[in-house]
Structure formats: structure tokens, C-alpha cells
N, C-alpha and C positions, 0 to 999 in steps of 0.2 A: 411456845409450841416447839416440840422436838421434830426436826426434819428426819433425823437418822437415829436409829437405836443402836445400842451396843451389840445386840445380837446380829443386826444387819452388817455392822462393821466386821464382826467376828467371822461371819459366814462368807465374806468376800474372799476370793482366791488370793489376793495380794496379802490380806491380813493373815490368812492361813499359812502362807509361805514365810512371812517375815516375823510375825509375832511368836510363832512356835519356835523359831530359830533362837530367840533371845529369852525364852522362858514364859510359856503361857500362864503357869501358876503365878509367877511373879507379876505379870501384866494384870491379871485379875485382882491380886492382892493390892496392888498399887491403885487400881481403879476404886476399890472399896475404901481404902485409906483416903483417897482424894474426895470421895463422896462425903465422908465424915468431916474432914477438915473444911471442905467448902461449905457444908451446912452450918458448921460452927462459926465460920468467919464471914458469912454473908456473900460468898462468891457463888456464881452460877454452878449448880451441881452437875448439870448435864455437860457443860463445857469441861469442868474439872474431871469428871469420870472418863470422858473420851480422851482427854489428854493423858490421864493416868494410864488408861488401858493401852494407848498407842505410844507411850513415852520411849520405848526401846525398839520401835519398829525399824530403826536404822542400823541395828547391830550387824556387824560383819563378823564372821567366825574366824578368829585368829588362832590358827593351828600351826604347830611345828612338830615334825616327825609324828604326825597323827594324834597329837595330844593338844588340848587347849593350852595356850600360852598366855597366862594372865598378864605377865609383864609386857609382852609384845602388844597386847591389847591396850594396856595403860599408856604405852609410849606412842602408839600410832592411831588410836581410835578417834573417829569423828562421827560416831553414831548419832549424836544429837543433831548435827547438821544434816546428815542424810535422812534421819528420821523425820525432821520437820518437813522436808520436801516430800518425802514419800507419804506421810500422813495427810498433808495438805491435798495432794493429788488424789489420794483415795477418798477423802471426805468430799471433795468437789464432785468426783465421779458418782458418789452415792447420793448426791443431792443436798449436802449440808449447806446451810447458810454460809455464804462466802466470808462474811465478817467473823462468824464463829470459827470457821475452818482456819482462818488466819490466826486468831487468838490461840487456838489449840496448837497450831504449828509453832508459834512463838513460845508457848509453854514447854513444848518438847525441846525446842532449841536451847532454852535456858534452864532445863532441869538438872544440868550438871555443869561443872566447870572443867571437865576433863579435856575439852578441846581448846580451852583458852590458855595461851602460853604464860600469861602473867597474873591472873587474878580473878577477882570477884566482879560480878555485874550487879547493877541495881535491878531488882526484879519487881514485877507487878504482883499483887496479891495472888492471882492465879498461878503465875510462874513459881512463886514461893511455895504454894501448896503442892505443886507437882514435885518439886525438889524434896520437900519434906515427906510426902507420901512415898516417894522412891526410897528415901533413906530409912523410913520406918520398916521397910521390908528387906533391906540389904543384909547380906551375910558375908563373912570374911572370904576373901579370894574369889568373889563373884559367884559363890555357891547358890545364891538365890536364882540364878539363871538356869540351874539344872534341876530344880524341883519339877516334878511332872504332875499332870492332871489329865484324866481321860477326856476325850472330846465331849461326850454326853454330859459329864459332870461340869465341864467348863461352860457349856451352853446353858445348863440349868442355872449356874451361878450368875451368868450374865443376864439371863431372863429375870432372875430375882432382883438383880441390881436395876434393871430397866423398870421393874415394878416399883422399887423403892423411889426411883427418880420421879416416876409419874405420880406416885402418892405424895411425895414432897411438894410437887407443883400443885396438886389438887388441894392441898391444905393451905397453901400460901396465896 
């Protein structure tokens, strides 16, 4: 059973503030990729889509002289750490199962190696799916964070993904 839907997450003020900061179109695309990868690999699709949607909720905007500074971001970013904490808190507030909220937070924490000074980590299947889903939508220089989508279209896309998840569970 799903305690919290993607549309409920999206409509929360915290998600509105931070997901749009890092690219709403990218978050939705990663959620769709996560759904497909999870379904193909026997990983819980609800957990994967939520982690995919929230994976960049910890982004900070790194600007220098009024322009996005990608190198400054790459050198100083800890968005995975901040995002894991922020997503966990949001999910618990919304009534998500605490075990699932923790799995999602850890998948967000390990979706990138950018905050690790020296290397790779051993990931769970869910964590690997979120990393791969993110990579499937990446563009050079972080351009994927700048694609835009209107609020109504984003909401419809997430409603459709919620329906796909519900249908997936009803068939299994």
C-alpha cells in the first residue's frame, strides 16, 4: 500500500521550493526512468519513483556574479547529503512509512559520488537504480537542471506516474 503519492509530495510547499530550484523537468524525468528500471529489476517501484523525484531536493544554487558557476558547484556541492535529510523530513511529515522514507533518503544520499572525496560506494539495487536514472537524464554542464515545465503539465505527469504505479501494484 502507498502511504504518500507523488502528487502529494509535489504539492507540498517544501517540494515546491526545492525541487523547482534544481529542475522540475529533470526530477520528473528521473522519476519515470526510476519507475522503468525498478519494474525491470524487481525493485519496489513506489520507493524508486519517490527517490528519483526527490533525488536533487538538496541542491543549493551556486552563483558567481549573478551566473550559475558549474565548477563552483562541482567543487563544493553536498546536495546528496542535504537532500537525503530534507527528503526524509518531508516524507515523514507527509505520513510516509518510516522504513520506506529511510530507504528513499539513503538512495538520494548515494545517487552521486560528487560529495565523496575518494571514490565509489557499494550500492543497494535501489541506490544503483536512482544513480542510473539520474545519469540517463544528465546533460553536459548541468543543463538538465535548466529544462522547464509548467506547473499544470508537471502535475499531470506525476498524476499519470501515480496511476502507472497503482496499476503496476494491482497487476502484481
